[in-house]
N, C-alpha and C positions, 0 to 999 in steps of 0.2 A: 400384383398389379394394384395401383392406387387409383382412386377416382378423384376428380376435381370436386370442389365444393364451392357453392355460391351462397353468400349471405346477402339478404336483402332486408332493409328496414321496412317493416310493414305496419308498425304502430309506434308513435312517439308522443308522449304527453309531457307537459312542462317545458323546461329549457335544458337541452342536452349541452353540457359545457364543451363537448368535443365537436359540436356543430352537426351531428347526424340529423338527417331529415328523412321522411318517408320517401322511399324510392331509391335511396343510396344502395349501391351494390359493391360487394367485396368478393373477389375471386381468389381462391386458395388452391394452389397446385403443388402437390408434394413431388411430383415428377420433375417440375421445373424449379422447385424450391423457391417459390415466390408467392407474395400476396399483392394483389393489385386492388387499389382503392384505399380510402382512408378508414381506419377503425381505431377507436379508443382502446388503449392498452388494457384497461380494466375489463371491457367487454370481450376483447380478444382472449385474455387470460381465462375468463369464465366459460367461453364457448369452445375452447380448444379440445377438451375431452370429447365432446359430441362431434366436432369436425374430424378428429382422428378416427373415431369409431366409424363414422359414415364413409370416410375416405378409404378405409380398409375393409369395407363390406359388411359392417354390422347392420343388423336389422332389428327394429324394435317392434314387437308384436302388437302394441297398442296404437300404432300409426295406421291410418287409412291407406296412405301411400308410403311404402317403405323408403322412398327417396326424399321425402319432405317432412321436416320437423320444424319446431319453433324453439326459440331460446330468448329468455328475458335478460336484459342488461341488469347487472347487480345494483344499479342506482335506483333504489325504491322511491326516492323523492321525485325523480324525473323518469318514469318508466319508458323503456324502449324495447321493442320486440323485433327480433330477426326471424325471417324464414331461413331455414338451413336446408339447402337443396343439394343433393348428391347428383353429379353429372357423370353418369355411368360411361365407362369406356369398355366397349365390348370387342 
């Protein structure tokens, strides 16, 4: 069983060339094989390992909430941070 994952922009500095803004949300469903919402390909490429891990049930012992992590966009000049939230299917 896979879980859905939601990405939400929680911090953005400078000018994101992809147009991301605080509050933007992206929904990823492996069951439906879809991504809803806009996401820069560079950010998507960098966050996918974490998304896959969380979708397939991985837990990271350093997180306060095992269903919530963060991920920084690889653009160091215009930093952007996503909240990565697992939406559990029980």
